[in-house]
N, C-alpha and C positions, 0 to 999 in steps of 0.2 A: 661487595663493593670495596672492602679493605684490600682485597687481592688486586683489584684493578688499580686502585690508587697507588699501591706499593709498586706494581709493575711499571707504573709511569714515573717512579722515582720522586713522588711528592712528599713522603713523610718527613724528609729533612726540612722542607719548606714550611710544613705545618709546625714542626718543632720550633723553627726560627720565628714563625709568627707568634707562637705562644710566648717565647722569650721576649719579644718586643712588646707583646701585649702586657706582660707583667711590668715592664719598664714604663709603658704608657699609664697603667693604673697608678704606679708610684708618682709619675709626673703630675697627674690630676690630683692626687692626694696632697702633694707638696704645694702645688699652686693654689689649691683651695685654702691653704694656711697663710697665704700672702695677705698683707694689709689691704683690705678692699678700698679704703679711702685713697691710699697711695696709688693703687692699681688704676682706679677710675680717673684719677687726676692725670695720670700719664697715658691712658688709653688712646686719646685723641692724638697726642704727640707721636706715639709709637705707630698708629695706624697711618698717619701722614708720612712718616719715614718709610714704612713698607710700601705705601702707594708710590713713592718716588723711585722705587727699585725698577730696574729694567724687567720687562716681561720675562718670565721663566727663571728669574733669580730667586734663590732661597732666601727667606726672611731671616733664617739663622743657619749658620754653617754646621750646627749640630746634626742636621739631617744629611749632610754630605759625609758619607762614611769615610771616604778617602781623606778628606781635609781634617775631619775630627780625629781619626786614628793617627794620621801623620803628625798633627800637633801634639797629641797625647804621647806618641813615641819620642818625638823631639825633646819634650820636656822631661822625659824619664830616661833618655839615652837608650831607647829600645830600637831594635830593628823593626821596620814596618813589615808585617807578614804579607805573604803573597797568597797563602791559602785562605779561601773564603771563610771557612769556619773560624780560623784564628783571627781574621779581620773582623768578623762579626763579634767574636768574643771581646776583642779590644774595644770595638765601638760601644758595645753594651757597658763595658767597664768604664770607658771615658764618660759616657752619659751618666752612669751611676756616680762617678766622682763629682761631676758637675752638680748633680742633685744633692749629694752629701754636703758640698760647699754651700749651696743655696739653703738647705735645711739648717745648717749650722748657724746661719744668720737670722733665722726665724725665732720669734719668742717661743718659749716652751709652754 
């Protein structure tokens, strides 16, 4: 089976999935540390804001790789990569930086 998957060129996609999976696990861990009282107080407000978005609109630009990497590169005077691996690297780095900033505001 491994030979078949390799012949189809899938291992890089599996590796990318693993990398995003690690980021997802970190996102869950960080969001679990958010103040539940504050979160529940704002939940209805945030849900209403999301419901007002046009169908197909992302609720957060963080999932838009091009937008996230573009902003990250502009803020740091970096060239936006055209290579998909470099683009994914910077997307993961940008999301990691966002999580770092969020985590820094949490009580220890």
